[in-house]
All heavy atoms as a GROMACS GRO file, in nm:
protein
  608
    1MET      N    1   1.660   1.723   5.426
    1MET     CA    2   1.571   1.758   5.319
    1MET      C    3   1.645   1.812   5.198
    1MET      O    4   1.597   1.797   5.086
    1MET     CB    5   1.470   1.862   5.365
    1MET     CG    6   1.367   1.810   5.458
    1MET     SD    7   1.217   1.891   5.414
    1MET     CE    8   1.110   1.813   5.526
    2ALA      N    9   1.757   1.870   5.218
    2ALA     CA   10   1.834   1.924   5.108
    2ALA      C   11   1.882   1.810   5.018
    2ALA      O   12   1.888   1.825   4.896
    2ALA     CB   13   1.953   2.005   5.158
    3ASP      N   14   1.914   1.694   5.080
    3ASP     CA   15   1.956   1.578   5.001
    3ASP      C   16   1.843   1.526   4.914
    3ASP      O   17   1.865   1.485   4.801
    3ASP     CB   18   2.007   1.467   5.093
    3ASP     CG   19   2.138   1.504   5.159
    3ASP    OD1   20   2.212   1.586   5.101
    3ASP    OD2   21   2.166   1.449   5.267
    4ASP      N   22   1.720   1.528   4.969
    4ASP     CA   23   1.605   1.480   4.892
    4ASP      C   24   1.579   1.569   4.770
    4ASP      O   25   1.547   1.519   4.662
    4ASP     CB   26   1.480   1.476   4.981
    4ASP     CG   27   1.484   1.360   5.080
    4ASP    OD1   28   1.562   1.266   5.057
    4ASP    OD2   29   1.408   1.364   5.179
    5SER      N   30   1.591   1.699   4.787
    5SER     CA   31   1.566   1.789   4.674
    5SER      C   32   1.673   1.771   4.566
    5SER      O   33   1.643   1.779   4.448
    5SER     CB   34   1.560   1.934   4.721
    5SER     OG   35   1.685   1.976   4.769
    6LYS      N   36   1.798   1.746   4.608
    6LYS     CA   37   1.903   1.721   4.509
    6LYS      C   38   1.878   1.590   4.436
    6LYS      O   39   1.898   1.581   4.314
    6LYS     CB   40   2.040   1.719   4.577
    6LYS     CG   41   2.088   1.853   4.621
    6LYS     CD   42   2.225   1.844   4.684
    6LYS     CE   43   2.272   1.981   4.731
    6LYS     NZ   44   2.404   1.973   4.796
    7LYS      N   45   1.831   1.488   4.509
    7LYS     CA   46   1.801   1.359   4.447
    7LYS      C   47   1.686   1.374   4.349
    7LYS      O   48   1.688   1.319   4.238
    7LYS     CB   49   1.766   1.254   4.552
    7LYS     CG   50   1.882   1.199   4.627
    7LYS     CD   51   1.838   1.092   4.725
    7LYS     CE   52   1.954   1.040   4.807
    7LYS     NZ   53   1.910   0.939   4.903
    8ASN      N   54   1.583   1.448   4.393
    8ASN     CA   55   1.467   1.469   4.305
    8ASN      C   56   1.508   1.544   4.178
    8ASN      O   57   1.463   1.511   4.068
    8ASN     CB   58   1.357   1.545   4.379
    8ASN     CG   59   1.286   1.457   4.481
    8ASN    OD1   60   1.290   1.334   4.471
    8ASN    ND2   61   1.224   1.520   4.579
    9ALA      N   62   1.591   1.645   4.193
    9ALA     CA   63   1.637   1.722   4.078
    9ALA      C   64   1.719   1.634   3.984
    9ALA      O   65   1.703   1.640   3.860
    9ALA     CB   66   1.718   1.843   4.123
   10ALA      N   67   1.805   1.551   4.040
   10ALA     CA   68   1.888   1.462   3.958
   10ALA      C   69   1.800   1.359   3.888
   10ALA      O   70   1.820   1.328   3.770
   10ALA     CB   71   1.992   1.393   4.045
   11ASN      N   72   1.704   1.304   3.962
   11ASN     CA   73   1.612   1.205   3.902
   11ASN      C   74   1.529   1.268   3.790
   11ASN      O   75   1.506   1.206   3.686
   11ASN     CB   76   1.522   1.144   4.008
   11ASN     CG   77   1.594   1.043   4.095
   11ASN    OD1   78   1.692   0.983   4.052
   11ASN    ND2   79   1.547   1.025   4.218
   12ASN      N   80   1.483   1.390   3.811
   12ASN     CA   81   1.405   1.459   3.708
   12ASN      C   82   1.489   1.484   3.584
   12ASN      O   83   1.442   1.465   3.471
   12ASN     CB   84   1.350   1.591   3.762
   12ASN     CG   85   1.235   1.572   3.859
   12ASN    OD1   86   1.171   1.466   3.858
   12ASN    ND2   87   1.210   1.671   3.942
   13GLN      N   88   1.612   1.525   3.605
   13GLN     CA   89   1.701   1.550   3.491
   13GLN      C   90   1.729   1.420   3.416
   13GLN      O   91   1.726   1.416   3.292
   13GLN     CB   92   1.832   1.612   3.538
   13GLN     CG   93   1.923   1.652   3.426
   13GLN     CD   94   2.052   1.715   3.478
   13GLN    OE1   95   2.078   1.717   3.598
   13GLN    NE2   96   2.130   1.768   3.385
   14PHE      N   97   1.753   1.313   3.489
   14PHE     CA   98   1.777   1.182   3.427
   14PHE      C   99   1.655   1.136   3.350
   14PHE      O  100   1.665   1.087   3.237
   14PHE     CB  101   1.815   1.080   3.535
   14PHE     CG  102   1.836   0.942   3.481
   14PHE    CD1  103   1.949   0.911   3.405
   14PHE    CD2  104   1.743   0.841   3.503
   14PHE    CE1  105   1.968   0.784   3.355
   14PHE    CE2  106   1.761   0.714   3.453
   14PHE     CZ  107   1.875   0.686   3.379
   15ARG      N  108   1.536   1.153   3.407
   15ARG     CA  109   1.411   1.114   3.342
   15ARG      C  110   1.391   1.192   3.212
   15ARG      O  111   1.352   1.135   3.109
   15ARG     CB  112   1.294   1.136   3.437
   15ARG     CG  113   1.160   1.094   3.380
   15ARG     CD  114   1.045   1.112   3.478
   15ARG     NE  115   1.041   1.242   3.542
   15ARG     CZ  116   0.989   1.353   3.487
   15ARG    NH1  117   0.939   1.349   3.366
   15ARG    NH2  118   0.988   1.468   3.552
   16LYS      N  119   1.420   1.321   3.215
   16LYS     CA  120   1.405   1.404   3.095
   16LYS      C  121   1.502   1.360   2.985
   16LYS      O  122   1.465   1.354   2.868
   16LYS     CB  123   1.426   1.551   3.129
   16LYS     CG  124   1.310   1.610   3.206
   16LYS     CD  125   1.334   1.756   3.237
   16LYS     CE  126   1.221   1.812   3.322
   16LYS     NZ  127   1.244   1.953   3.356
   17LEU      N  128   1.624   1.329   3.023
   17LEU     CA  129   1.721   1.282   2.924
   17LEU      C  130   1.677   1.150   2.863
   17LEU      O  131   1.687   1.128   2.742
   17LEU     CB  132   1.859   1.266   2.988
   17LEU     CG  133   1.933   1.395   3.022
   17LEU    CD1  134   2.060   1.364   3.100
   17LEU    CD2  135   1.966   1.471   2.895
   18ARG      N  136   1.628   1.060   2.948
   18ARG     CA  137   1.583   0.929   2.900
   18ARG      C  138   1.463   0.946   2.806
   18ARG      O  139   1.455   0.881   2.702
   18ARG     CB  140   1.547   0.840   3.018
   18ARG     CG  141   1.515   0.697   2.978
   18ARG     CD  142   1.490   0.611   3.096
   18ARG     NE  143   1.406   0.686   3.190
   18ARG     CZ  144   1.356   0.638   3.302
   18ARG    NH1  145   1.381   0.516   3.338
   18ARG    NH2  146   1.281   0.712   3.382
   19GLN      N  147   1.370   1.033   2.842
   19GLN     CA  148   1.254   1.058   2.755
   19GLN      C  149   1.297   1.117   2.621
   19GLN      O  150   1.241   1.082   2.516
   19GLN     CB  151   1.155   1.151   2.824
   19GLN     CG  152   1.074   1.085   2.932
   19GLN     CD  153   0.978   1.183   2.999
   19GLN    OE1  154   0.997   1.304   2.991
   19GLN    NE2  155   0.878   1.130   3.066
   20ALA      N  156   1.395   1.204   2.623
   20ALA     CA  157   1.444   1.265   2.498
   20ALA      C  158   1.507   1.158   2.409
   20ALA      O  159   1.483   1.156   2.287
   20ALA     CB  160   1.545   1.375   2.529
   21GLU      N  161   1.583   1.067   2.468
   21GLU     CA  162   1.644   0.959   2.390
   21GLU      C  163   1.538   0.866   2.333
   21GLU      O  164   1.546   0.824   2.217
   21GLU     CB  165   1.742   0.880   2.478
   21GLU     CG  166   1.868   0.954   2.512
   21GLU     CD  167   1.955   0.879   2.611
   21GLU    OE1  168   1.921   0.765   2.648
   21GLU    OE2  169   2.058   0.936   2.652
   22GLU      N  170   1.438   0.833   2.413
   22GLU     CA  171   1.329   0.747   2.365
   22GLU      C  172   1.251   0.815   2.254
   22GLU      O  173   1.208   0.750   2.157
   22GLU     CB  174   1.237   0.710   2.481
   22GLU     CG  175   1.298   0.613   2.580
   22GLU     CD  176   1.208   0.585   2.699
   22GLU    OE1  177   1.093   0.635   2.703
   22GLU    OE2  178   1.254   0.514   2.789
   23GLY      N  179   1.233   0.946   2.266
   23GLY     CA  180   1.164   1.021   2.161
   23GLY      C  181   1.240   1.020   2.030
   23GLY      O  182   1.182   1.002   1.923
   24LYS      N  183   1.372   1.037   2.038
   24LYS     CA  184   1.455   1.032   1.917
   24LYS      C  185   1.449   0.893   1.854
   24LYS      O  186   1.438   0.880   1.732
   24LYS     CB  187   1.600   1.067   1.950
   24LYS     CG  188   1.622   1.212   1.981
   24LYS     CD  189   1.768   1.238   2.015
   24LYS     CE  190   1.790   1.382   2.058
   24LYS     NZ  191   1.929   1.407   2.098
   25ARG      N  192   1.456   0.791   1.938
   25ARG     CA  193   1.451   0.653   1.888
   25ARG      C  194   1.316   0.625   1.822
   25ARG      O  195   1.309   0.564   1.714
   25ARG     CB  196   1.475   0.557   2.005
   25ARG     CG  197   1.514   0.419   1.961
   25ARG     CD  198   1.551   0.328   2.078
   25ARG     NE  199   1.641   0.391   2.173
   25ARG     CZ  200   1.617   0.403   2.304
   25ARG    NH1  201   1.508   0.355   2.356
   25ARG    NH2  202   1.705   0.462   2.384
   26ALA      N  203   1.209   0.671   1.885
   26ALA     CA  204   1.075   0.649   1.829
   26ALA      C  205   1.059   0.722   1.696
   26ALA      O  206   1.000   0.669   1.601
   26ALA     CB  207   0.969   0.695   1.928
   27MET      N  208   1.112   0.844   1.688
   27MET     CA  209   1.100   0.921   1.565
   27MET      C  210   1.179   0.855   1.452
   27MET      O  211   1.132   0.850   1.338
   27MET     CB  212   1.149   1.064   1.587
   27MET     CG  213   1.119   1.153   1.471
   27MET     SD  214   0.944   1.151   1.434
   27MET     CE  215   0.916   1.317   1.390
   28THR      N  216   1.296   0.804   1.483
   28THR     CA  217   1.377   0.734   1.383
   28THR      C  218   1.304   0.611   1.332
   28THR      O  219   1.300   0.586   1.211
   28THR     CB  220   1.513   0.694   1.442
   28THR    OG1  221   1.580   0.812   1.487
   28THR    CG2  222   1.599   0.624   1.339
   29GLU      N  223   1.243   0.537   1.423
   29GLU     CA  224   1.167   0.417   1.385
   29GLU      C  225   1.048   0.455   1.297
   29GLU      O  226   1.019   0.391   1.196
   29GLU     CB  227   1.119   0.344   1.509
   29GLU     CG  228   1.045   0.216   1.480
   29GLU     CD  229   0.999   0.145   1.607
   29GLU    OE1  230   1.050   0.177   1.715
   29GLU    OE2  231   0.910   0.059   1.596
   30TYR      N  232   0.978   0.562   1.334
   30TYR     CA  233   0.863   0.609   1.257
   30TYR      C  234   0.906   0.648   1.115
   30TYR      O  235   0.841   0.611   1.017
   30TYR     CB  236   0.800   0.729   1.328
   30TYR     CG  237   0.692   0.796   1.249
   30TYR    CD1  238   0.563   0.743   1.244
   30TYR    CD2  239   0.717   0.914   1.179
   30TYR    CE1  240   0.464   0.806   1.172
   30TYR    CE2  241   0.619   0.976   1.107
   30TYR     CZ  242   0.492   0.922   1.102
   30TYR     OH  243   0.394   0.983   1.029
   31GLU      N  244   1.016   0.722   1.104
   31GLU     CA  245   1.064   0.764   0.972
   31GLU      C  246   1.108   0.644   0.888
   31GLU      O  247   1.080   0.639   0.768
   31GLU     CB  248   1.180   0.862   0.987
   31GLU     CG  249   1.137   0.997   1.041
   31GLU     CD  250   1.254   1.088   1.076
   31GLU    OE1  251   1.368   1.040   1.078
   31GLU    OE2  252   1.228   1.206   1.103
   32ASN      N  253   1.174   0.547   0.950
   32ASN     CA  254   1.215   0.426   0.877
   32ASN      C  255   1.094   0.348   0.827
   32ASN      O  256   1.094   0.297   0.714
   32ASN     CB  257   1.304   0.338   0.964
   32ASN     CG  258   1.441   0.398   0.985
   32ASN    OD1  259   1.485   0.483   0.910
   32ASN    ND2  260   1.508   0.354   1.090
   33ASN      N  261   0.991   0.338   0.910
   33ASN     CA  262   0.869   0.269   0.868
   33ASN      C  263   0.801   0.342   0.753
   33ASN      O  264   0.748   0.280   0.660
   33ASN     CB  265   0.772   0.254   0.986
   33ASN     CG  266   0.817   0.150   1.085
   33ASN    OD1  267   0.898   0.063   1.054
   33ASN    ND2  268   0.767   0.159   1.206
   34ALA      N  269   0.801   0.475   0.758
   34ALA     CA  270   0.740   0.553   0.651
   34ALA      C  271   0.816   0.534   0.520
   34ALA      O  272   0.755   0.520   0.413
   34ALA     CB  273   0.736   0.701   0.690
   35ILE      N  274   0.948   0.533   0.526
   35ILE     CA  275   1.030   0.512   0.406
   35ILE      C  276   1.002   0.373   0.348
   35ILE      O  277   0.985   0.358   0.227
   35ILE     CB  278   1.179   0.530   0.439
   35ILE    CG1  279   1.207   0.678   0.467
   35ILE    CG2  280   1.267   0.481   0.326
   35ILE    CD1  281   1.344   0.704   0.528
   36ALA      N  282   0.998   0.272   0.434
   36ALA     CA  283   0.972   0.136   0.388
   36ALA      C  284   0.834   0.125   0.326
   36ALA      O  285   0.815   0.058   0.224
   36ALA     CB  286   0.987   0.038   0.504
   37SER      N  287   0.737   0.191   0.386
   37SER     CA  288   0.600   0.187   0.334
   37SER      C  289   0.592   0.252   0.196
   37SER      O  290   0.526   0.200   0.105
   37SER     CB  291   0.506   0.258   0.431
   37SER     OG  292   0.375   0.258   0.382
   38ARG      N  293   0.658   0.366   0.178
   38ARG     CA  294   0.658   0.432   0.047
   38ARG      C  295   0.728   0.347  -0.058
   38ARG      O  296   0.681   0.339  -0.173
   38ARG     CB  297   0.724   0.570   0.058
   38ARG     CG  298   0.635   0.674   0.125
   38ARG     CD  299   0.692   0.813   0.110
   38ARG     NE  300   0.819   0.831   0.176
   38ARG     CZ  301   0.835   0.871   0.303
   38ARG    NH1  302   0.729   0.896   0.376
   38ARG    NH2  303   0.955   0.887   0.355
   39ALA      N  304   0.836   0.281  -0.020
   39ALA     CA  305   0.908   0.196  -0.115
   39ALA      C  306   0.821   0.076  -0.155
   39ALA      O  307   0.815   0.039  -0.273
   39ALA     CB  308   1.039   0.147  -0.055
   40LYS      N  309   0.752   0.018  -0.059
   40LYS     CA  310   0.664  -0.096  -0.088
   40LYS      C  311   0.549  -0.053  -0.178
   40LYS      O  312   0.514  -0.123  -0.274
   40LYS     CB  313   0.610  -0.153   0.043
   40LYS     CG  314   0.523  -0.274   0.026
   40LYS     CD  315   0.479  -0.327   0.161
   40LYS     CE  316   0.388  -0.446   0.145
   40LYS     NZ  317   0.342  -0.496   0.276
   41THR      N  318   0.492   0.063  -0.150
   41THR     CA  319   0.382   0.114  -0.232
   41THR      C  320   0.428   0.138  -0.375
   41THR      O  321   0.358   0.104  -0.471
   41THR     CB  322   0.326   0.243  -0.171
   41THR    OG1  323   0.280   0.215  -0.038
   41THR    CG2  324   0.212   0.299  -0.253
   42ALA      N  325   0.546   0.196  -0.391
   42ALA     CA  326   0.599   0.222  -0.526
   42ALA      C  327   0.624   0.091  -0.601
   42ALA      O  328   0.591   0.080  -0.720
   42ALA     CB  329   0.728   0.302  -0.516
   43ARG      N  330   0.677  -0.009  -0.531
   43ARG     CA  331   0.704  -0.139  -0.595
   43ARG      C  332   0.572  -0.204  -0.638
   43ARG      O  333   0.560  -0.254  -0.750
   43ARG     CB  334   0.778  -0.231  -0.498
   43ARG     CG  335   0.814  -0.365  -0.557
   43ARG     CD  336   0.886  -0.453  -0.455
   43ARG     NE  337   0.807  -0.482  -0.339
   43ARG     CZ  338   0.717  -0.582  -0.331
   43ARG    NH1  339   0.698  -0.660  -0.435
   43ARG    NH2  340   0.649  -0.601  -0.221
   44LEU      N  341   0.472  -0.200  -0.550
   44LEU     CA  342   0.343  -0.260  -0.584
   44LEU      C  343   0.275  -0.186  -0.698
   44LEU      O  344   0.210  -0.246  -0.784
   44LEU     CB  345   0.253  -0.264  -0.461
   44LEU     CG  346   0.297  -0.361  -0.352
   44LEU    CD1  347   0.211  -0.344  -0.228
   44LEU    CD2  348   0.291  -0.504  -0.401
   45ARG      N  349   0.291  -0.053  -0.703
   45ARG     CA  350   0.232   0.026  -0.811
   45ARG      C  351   0.295  -0.014  -0.945
   45ARG      O  352   0.225  -0.030  -1.045
   45ARG     CB  353   0.252   0.174  -0.785
   45ARG     CG  354   0.194   0.262  -0.896
   45ARG     CD  355   0.215   0.410  -0.869
   45ARG     NE  356   0.141   0.450  -0.750
   45ARG     CZ  357   0.197   0.508  -0.644
   45ARG    NH1  358   0.325   0.535  -0.641
   45ARG    NH2  359   0.123   0.544  -0.541
   46GLU      N  360   0.427  -0.030  -0.945
   46GLU     CA  361   0.496  -0.072  -1.067
   46GLU      C  362   0.449  -0.209  -1.113
   46GLU      O  363   0.425  -0.231  -1.232
   46GLU     CB  364   0.647  -0.074  -1.044
   46GLU     CG  365   0.709   0.063  -1.033
   46GLU     CD  366   0.857   0.056  -0.999
   46GLU    OE1  367   0.915  -0.055  -1.004
   46GLU    OE2  368   0.915   0.161  -0.968
   47LEU      N  369   0.433  -0.302  -1.019
   47LEU     CA  370   0.385  -0.435  -1.055
   47LEU      C  371   0.242  -0.429  -1.111
   47LEU      O  372   0.210  -0.497  -1.208
   47LEU     CB  373   0.389  -0.528  -0.933
   47LEU     CG  374   0.527  -0.569  -0.885
   47LEU    CD1  375   0.517  -0.643  -0.752
   47LEU    CD2  376   0.595  -0.656  -0.989
   48ARG      N  377   0.156  -0.346  -1.048
   48ARG     CA  378   0.018  -0.334  -1.095
   48ARG      C  379   0.013  -0.274  -1.234
   48ARG      O  380  -0.061  -0.323  -1.322
   48ARG     CB  381  -0.062  -0.248  -0.998
   48ARG     CG  382  -0.207  -0.227  -1.041
   48ARG     CD  383  -0.286  -0.148  -0.940
   48ARG     NE  384  -0.220  -0.031  -0.889
   48ARG     CZ  385  -0.219   0.088  -0.949
   48ARG    NH1  386  -0.279   0.105  -1.065
   48ARG    NH2  387  -0.157   0.190  -0.895
   49LEU      N  388   0.092  -0.170  -1.259
   49LEU     CA  389   0.092  -0.107  -1.390
   49LEU      C  390   0.145  -0.202  -1.497
   49LEU      O  391   0.092  -0.206  -1.609
   49LEU     CB  392   0.174   0.022  -1.388
   49LEU     CG  393   0.113   0.136  -1.305
   49LEU    CD1  394   0.209   0.253  -1.298
   49LEU    CD2  395  -0.021   0.177  -1.361
   50ALA      N  396   0.246  -0.281  -1.463
   50ALA     CA  397   0.301  -0.378  -1.558
   50ALA      C  398   0.196  -0.484  -1.589
   50ALA      O  399   0.177  -0.524  -1.705
   50ALA     CB  400   0.427  -0.442  -1.503
   51ARG      N  401   0.125  -0.531  -1.486
   51ARG     CA  402   0.020  -0.631  -1.507
   51ARG      C  403  -0.091  -0.575  -1.594
   51ARG      O  404  -0.138  -0.641  -1.687
   51ARG     CB  405  -0.037  -0.675  -1.372
   51ARG     CG  406  -0.146  -0.783  -1.385
   51ARG     CD  407  -0.231  -0.793  -1.262
   51ARG     NE  408  -0.305  -0.669  -1.246
   51ARG     CZ  409  -0.351  -0.626  -1.129
   51ARG    NH1  410  -0.330  -0.693  -1.020
   51ARG    NH2  411  -0.418  -0.513  -1.121
   52ASP      N  412  -0.134  -0.451  -1.565
   52ASP     CA  413  -0.240  -0.390  -1.644
   52ASP      C  414  -0.198  -0.370  -1.789
   52ASP      O  415  -0.278  -0.391  -1.881
   52ASP     CB  416  -0.282  -0.256  -1.583
   52ASP     CG  417  -0.353  -0.273  -1.450
   52ASP    OD1  418  -0.389  -0.388  -1.415
   52ASP    OD2  419  -0.372  -0.172  -1.380
   53ALA      N  420  -0.074  -0.332  -1.813
   53ALA     CA  421  -0.025  -0.315  -1.949
   53ALA      C  422  -0.021  -0.448  -2.022
   53ALA      O  423  -0.056  -0.457  -2.140
   53ALA     CB  424   0.114  -0.251  -1.948
   54GLU      N  425   0.020  -0.553  -1.952
   54GLU     CA  426   0.024  -0.686  -2.013
   54GLU      C  427  -0.117  -0.733  -2.048
   54GLU      O  428  -0.140  -0.788  -2.156
   54GLU     CB  429   0.088  -0.784  -1.915
   54GLU     CG  430   0.106  -0.924  -1.970
   54GLU     CD  431   0.175  -1.015  -1.870
   54GLU    OE1  432   0.265  -0.968  -1.800
   54GLU    OE2  433   0.136  -1.132  -1.864
   55LEU      N  434  -0.214  -0.709  -1.959
   55LEU     CA  435  -0.352  -0.748  -1.988
   55LEU      C  436  -0.409  -0.669  -2.104
   55LEU      O  437  -0.482  -0.723  -2.188
   55LEU     CB  438  -0.439  -0.730  -1.863
   55LEU     CG  439  -0.412  -0.827  -1.748
   55LEU    CD1  440  -0.496  -0.790  -1.626
   55LEU    CD2  441  -0.440  -0.971  -1.790
   56ALA      N  442  -0.377  -0.541  -2.112
   56ALA     CA  443  -0.425  -0.458  -2.222
   56ALA      C  444  -0.366  -0.504  -2.354
   56ALA      O  445  -0.435  -0.509  -2.457
   56ALA     CB  446  -0.392  -0.312  -2.196
   57ALA      N  447  -0.238  -0.540  -2.354
   57ALA     CA  448  -0.174  -0.588  -2.476
   57ALA      C  449  -0.234  -0.722  -2.518
   57ALA      O  450  -0.256  -0.746  -2.638
   57ALA     CB  451  -0.024  -0.603  -2.455
   58ALA      N  452  -0.262  -0.809  -2.423
   58ALA     CA  453  -0.322  -0.938  -2.455
   58ALA      C  454  -0.463  -0.920  -2.510
   58ALA      O  455  -0.505  -0.990  -2.602
   58ALA     CB  456  -0.324  -1.028  -2.332
   59ALA      N  457  -0.537  -0.826  -2.455
   59ALA     CA  458  -0.673  -0.799  -2.502
   59ALA      C  459  -0.671  -0.741  -2.643
   59ALA      O  460  -0.760  -0.768  -2.724
   59ALA     CB  461  -0.744  -0.705  -2.407
   60ALA      N  462  -0.571  -0.662  -2.673
   60ALA     CA  463  -0.561  -0.602  -2.806
   60ALA      C  464  -0.527  -0.708  -2.912
   60ALA      O  465  -0.571  -0.698  -3.026
   60ALA     CB  466  -0.455  -0.492  -2.807
   61LEU      N  467  -0.451  -0.809  -2.874
   61LEU     CA  468  -0.412  -0.913  -2.968
   61LEU      C  469  -0.520  -1.020  -2.987
   61LEU      O  470  -0.526  -1.085  -3.090
   61LEU     CB  471  -0.283  -0.980  -2.922
   61LEU     CG  472  -0.159  -0.891  -2.923
   61LEU    CD1  473  -0.040  -0.968  -2.868
   61LEU    CD2  474  -0.129  -0.842  -3.063
   62ALA      N  475  -0.605  -1.039  -2.887
   62ALA     CA  476  -0.708  -1.142  -2.894
   62ALA      C  477  -0.818  -1.098  -2.992
   62ALA      O  478  -0.858  -0.983  -2.994
   62ALA     CB  479  -0.769  -1.166  -2.757
   63PRO      N  480  -0.866  -1.192  -3.072
   63PRO     CA  481  -0.974  -1.156  -3.165
   63PRO      C  482  -1.104  -1.132  -3.089
   63PRO      O  483  -1.126  -1.186  -2.982
   63PRO     CB  484  -0.986  -1.280  -3.254
   63PRO     CG  485  -0.931  -1.391  -3.173
   63PRO     CD  486  -0.827  -1.330  -3.084
   64ALA      N  487  -1.186  -1.047  -3.146
   64ALA     CA  488  -1.314  -1.017  -3.083
   64ALA      C  489  -1.403  -1.140  -3.090
   64ALA      O  490  -1.404  -1.212  -3.190
   64ALA     CB  491  -1.381  -0.900  -3.153
   65PRO      N  492  -1.480  -1.168  -2.986
   65PRO     CA  493  -1.567  -1.285  -2.989
   65PRO      C  494  -1.677  -1.269  -3.094
   65PRO      O  495  -1.729  -1.160  -3.116
   65PRO     CB  496  -1.627  -1.289  -2.848
   65PRO     CG  497  -1.608  -1.153  -2.793
   65PRO     CD  498  -1.489  -1.095  -2.862
   66VAL      N  499  -1.710  -1.377  -3.161
   66VAL     CA  500  -1.811  -1.376  -3.266
   66VAL      C  501  -1.947  -1.397  -3.203
   66VAL      O  502  -1.967  -1.493  -3.128
   66VAL     CB  503  -1.782  -1.487  -3.370
   66VAL    CG1  504  -1.890  -1.487  -3.477
   66VAL    CG2  505  -1.644  -1.467  -3.429
   67LYS      N  506  -2.040  -1.308  -3.234
   67LYS     CA  507  -2.175  -1.320  -3.180
   67LYS      C  508  -2.257  -1.409  -3.272
   67LYS      O  509  -2.250  -1.400  -3.394
   67LYS     CB  510  -2.240  -1.182  -3.168
   67LYS     CG  511  -2.172  -1.094  -3.067
   67LYS     CD  512  -2.246  -0.963  -3.053
   67LYS     CE  513  -2.179  -0.876  -2.950
   67LYS     NZ  514  -2.249  -0.748  -2.934
   68LYS      N  515  -2.336  -1.495  -3.211
   68LYS     CA  516  -2.423  -1.582  -3.289
   68LYS      C  517  -2.548  -1.506  -3.328
   68LYS      O  518  -2.602  -1.427  -3.250
   68LYS     CB  519  -2.460  -1.705  -3.208
   68LYS     CG  520  -2.342  -1.793  -3.176
   68LYS     CD  521  -2.384  -1.914  -3.100
   68LYS     CE  522  -2.264  -2.001  -3.067
   68LYS     NZ  523  -2.302  -2.119  -2.990
   69LYS      N  524  -2.595  -1.532  -3.445
   69LYS     CA  525  -2.713  -1.464  -3.494
   69LYS      C  526  -2.838  -1.537  -3.448
   69LYS      O  527  -2.844  -1.660  -3.449
   69LYS     CB  528  -2.711  -1.455  -3.646
   69LYS     CG  529  -2.598  -1.371  -3.698
   69LYS     CD  530  -2.600  -1.362  -3.847
   69LYS     CE  531  -2.485  -1.278  -3.898
   69LYS     NZ  532  -2.485  -1.270  -4.044
   70LYS      N  533  -2.939  -1.464  -3.409
   70LYS     CA  534  -3.064  -1.523  -3.364
   70LYS      C  535  -3.166  -1.528  -3.478
   70LYS      O  536  -3.273  -1.582  -3.462
   70LYS     CB  537  -3.120  -1.443  -3.247
   70LYS     CG  538  -3.035  -1.451  -3.123
   70LYS     CD  539  -3.099  -1.379  -3.008
   70LYS     CE  540  -3.012  -1.388  -2.884
   70LYS     NZ  541  -3.072  -1.320  -2.771
   71ALA      N  542  -3.134  -1.475  -3.592
   71ALA     CA  543  -3.226  -1.469  -3.704
   71ALA      C  544  -3.257  -1.609  -3.757
   71ALA      O  545  -3.364  -1.633  -3.812
   71ALA     CB  546  -3.170  -1.383  -3.816
   72ALA      N  547  -3.170  -1.705  -3.740
   72ALA     CA  548  -3.190  -1.839  -3.790
   72ALA      C  549  -3.313  -1.902  -3.724
   72ALA      O  550  -3.389  -1.974  -3.787
   72ALA     CB  551  -3.067  -1.924  -3.765
   73LYS      N  552  -3.338  -1.877  -3.602
   73LYS     CA  553  -3.454  -1.934  -3.533
   73LYS      C  554  -3.583  -1.875  -3.589
   73LYS      O  555  -3.682  -1.943  -3.604
   73LYS     CB  556  -3.445  -1.907  -3.383
   73LYS     CG  557  -3.338  -1.986  -3.313
   73LYS     CD  558  -3.340  -1.959  -3.164
   73LYS     CE  559  -3.232  -2.037  -3.093
   73LYS     NZ  560  -3.231  -2.012  -2.950
   74LYS      N  561  -3.582  -1.748  -3.621
   74LYS     CA  562  -3.702  -1.684  -3.674
   74LYS      C  563  -3.738  -1.741  -3.810
   74LYS      O  564  -3.853  -1.764  -3.842
   74LYS     CB  565  -3.682  -1.533  -3.684
   74LYS     CG  566  -3.676  -1.464  -3.551
   74LYS     CD  567  -3.659  -1.314  -3.569
   74LYS     CE  568  -3.648  -1.245  -3.436
   74LYS     NZ  569  -3.626  -1.101  -3.451
   75LYS      N  570  -3.636  -1.769  -3.891
   75LYS     CA  571  -3.661  -1.825  -4.024
   75LYS      C  572  -3.719  -1.962  -4.013
   75LYS      O  573  -3.808  -2.002  -4.087
   75LYS     CB  574  -3.534  -1.827  -4.107
   75LYS     CG  575  -3.487  -1.690  -4.152
   75LYS     CD  576  -3.363  -1.700  -4.237
   75LYS     CE  577  -3.316  -1.564  -4.280
   75LYS     NZ  578  -3.192  -1.569  -4.359
   76GLU      N  579  -3.669  -2.045  -3.920
   76GLU     CA  580  -3.720  -2.180  -3.902
   76GLU      C  581  -3.865  -2.178  -3.856
   76GLU      O  582  -3.946  -2.259  -3.899
   76GLU     CB  583  -3.634  -2.257  -3.801
   76GLU     CG  584  -3.496  -2.292  -3.853
   76GLU     CD  585  -3.414  -2.363  -3.748
   76GLU    OE1  586  -3.470  -2.406  -3.646
   76GLU    OE2  587  -3.292  -2.374  -3.768
   77ALA      N  588  -3.897  -2.085  -3.766
   77ALA     CA  589  -4.035  -2.077  -3.716
   77ALA      C  590  -4.130  -2.031  -3.827
   77ALA      O  591  -4.242  -2.079  -3.837
   77ALA     CB  592  -4.040  -1.979  -3.598
   78ALA      N  593  -4.087  -1.945  -3.915
   78ALA     CA  594  -4.168  -1.896  -4.024
   78ALA      C  595  -4.189  -2.004  -4.129
   78ALA      O  596  -4.294  -2.014  -4.193
   78ALA     CB  597  -4.105  -1.772  -4.086
   79ALA      N  598  -4.090  -2.090  -4.148
   79ALA     CA  599  -4.098  -2.196  -4.248
   79ALA      C  600  -4.193  -2.306  -4.204
   79ALA      O  601  -4.251  -2.375  -4.287
   79ALA     CB  602  -3.960  -2.252  -4.275
   80SER      N  603  -4.213  -2.324  -4.078
   80SER     CA  604  -4.296  -2.432  -4.028
   80SER      C  605  -4.440  -2.411  -4.040
   80SER      O  606  -4.519  -2.347  -4.075
   80SER     CB  607  -4.272  -2.458  -3.880
   80SER     OG  608  -4.141  -2.493  -3.857
   0.00000   0.00000   0.00000
C-alpha cells in the first residue's frame, strides 16, 4: 500500500504540473487573440473613418439637387 500512495502522490503532482502548463498555454493564446482582435478593430475603425470622410467630402463637392416647382401645374389649371 505504501507503493500505491507514492504512485498516487506522484501522479497528482504530475497532473498539477500538466494543468499549470495548459493554463499558461491557454492564457497566452487568450492574450494573443485579444491583441489580434484589438488590432483588427483599430484597422477597421481607420478604414471606416476614411470612408466616411471621403463620402463627406464628395457630398460637399456635389451640387445640391434642384427641386422642381409645382406652381406651373396650378397656373395651367387656372388658365383652362
